[in-house]
N, C-alpha and C positions, 0 to 999 in steps of 0.2 A: 488444550485444543483451541485452536485457531477460530475467530468468529472472521469471516471473509467480507463482510459488510462494513466491517468498522476497524479503524489503523489509527496508530498513535505513532508520528513521526520522529526520530530522535534527532534528525537534521532541521534545525530552527530557522538557519539564516536566513535573511530576507531573499536572497538569491535563490535557496531551494525551493522557499515557498513559491516564488515566483515562477518555477520551472514545473513546479508540481501542479499548479495551479492552471497553467495554460495547458499542460498534458490532460487536465481533466474537462476543460473546457472544450478540447477537440473531440470528445467520448460524449458529452451531455450537458446539461442544464447545471451549471455550478452557483451554488446560493452561498455568500460569504456570512458567517458571524463571527465577526472580529469584536471582540472585548477584554478591556484589562481586567476587570474583576465580573466573573460569571456569576450570577444569582439566580434565584429561582425563577424568576420572570423570564430570563433568557431561556431556561429550560422548556417553560412554559410555551414561550413564542417557538421556539423550535420544533416542539410537539405538534404544535398547529400547523407550521408550516410543511411539515413532514407528509401531512394526509393529504395534501394538495397534489393532484397528478398532472403530469405535463400532457397537453391538449394532443401532442402527435406522439405520445408515447415513449419520448426520451429518457434515458436515465437521468435520475436526479442525484447530483451529489453535494454533500454541505460539507464544507470546510468550516471546522470550529478552531477558532485562535484565542487563546485565554491565557493570562498569566497567573490566575489565582480562580478558584471555583470553591464556592461555601459548600458544607457538607450537605445541606439541605438541596441546592442545585444540584448535586451529584447523585443524589438519591432520586430526584425528578428525571435526572438524565438518564440514568440508570434504564427507566422504563422504555425511554425512546431506544436505545441502542439494543434492546434484546429482542424485538422482533420489530423491526421498520417494514415496510411495504413494500413489495417486490420493486426491485430495480431502484432501489434508494441505497446511498452507501456513505458513510461518514469517514471523513478525513482531517485528523484531529491535530493541532501544534499546540500541545498545553505546555507550559513551562516547568523546568526541570524540576522548581521548587513548588510545583501546584499541588503537591500532596494527594494524589488520586488515591480515592478508597480502593481497597481491594477488588470488592465486587465490579467497579466502574474497570481498573486493569484487566479485570480477568474476560470483560468484552472484547478488549482490543487486540489487535494483532499489531505488536510491535516492530516498527520497520528501521530498519537501521542500527548500527550499535553492536561493535562486537561483543560485548558481554551480555547481549541477547540470543546470541548462538551457541549452542552447544557443542564440544568437541566433536560430537558424531557427525551433526550437520555441517560443521565446517568441513571434516574429512571428506564427508559425501561429495559436497560441491568442489572442493579442490580437486578431487580425483575426475572428477567430470570435466572440469575447466582445463584440466592437463591434456585430454584427449584433444586430436584435430577436430576440426569442425564436422568431417563426416562422422567422427566416431561420437561427437554429440548427438547429432542429428539421429544417428542410429540408435543410440542409447535411448533416447527420447521417445523414438518411435516403439522401443521394446517396451520400456517403461511404462507408457500411458494404454500401450494394448493390454497390458497385463492389470491396469488399474491399481499400481504401485503407489498409492497415496502417500504413503511415508516417504520415498524417494522424491516425487513431484514437490511434497511440503520441503524437504530438505533444501533440494534446488532453489526454489522460492526464496526461502529464508536466507539461504547461503547468498544468493546472487544480490538482494536487497540489501545485506549488509556489506557485502564488498563495493556496492557502485554508490553506497550513500555518502562517504566521504568525498566521492569523486563527481557527483552529478554536477557540480558548477564549472567542472575544468573540462567535461566533454561537451561537444555540440548540443545544443538545445534540444533540437531535434531527436537526436538518439536518445537524450536522458528524457526526453517526452514519452517517445517509444518505450522504452526500459520500464520508466517506474508504470507507466499504466498497464504494461503486459503483466508484469510481475503483481501488481495489487488486482489484477483481474483473475489470474489462475485461482481455481476452486470457486468461484462464484457459480449461482445458478445459470446455467445455460452457456458459460464458458468452455470452447475447446481447448483443454491443455496443451494438446499437442501443438496445436497452432500458436499457442502465446509462447510455450517454451521454444518454438523453432526460432520465433521473433528474438526472444530472447538471446539465443545462441546466435543468429545471424549477425544482430546489431552488435553485439558484445565484441564479435569477430571482425567486423567493420572498424570499430572504434580502436580495437588492437592495430589492426592494419595501419591506419590512418596516422596513428600513433608513431609506430616504429618508421613510418616513411617520412617523417618530418627530420 
């Protein structure tokens, strides 16, 4: 089960972080929690900050970046991740060796990394990607009309895994649109059809520009 308000990014390079944060800033208020060692006080500070609302109703997006997290801190963080206020999402860059608790991992949708994409998901995405753009858009219209959540999630996860290694080599504006659209699919109030169409058209534009070079 995927939790669409909390994400763990496999691509952790400074360039990738910059692209993601700029994409988030274009769509809401970004608050950075950058720590080397994340402790219980950091989880408590985050819990307090999350309760604040934006005066003009903008989305609130929290970027959490840490090399290590204590068990006590993770247990406190778990409570924050489980039921955040409406309009709040978490975008986590935790080091590979952070030893996250299984309970914390279960609250995070992993973004990028082929090892996190099943063969079935990869095949669904690859089959869709091989279609001409008109075919991709037609498939999106049909699947979203039928509310085929399994297919929608497969395209989302497959696309995230596909673009993650290349996000710093494609135009920053395109990377921002792709990452924001993909991480917004499935969130409350989002139009999956419009977001998937944005993904298809942006990927087609990037592919055409690359071939023209």
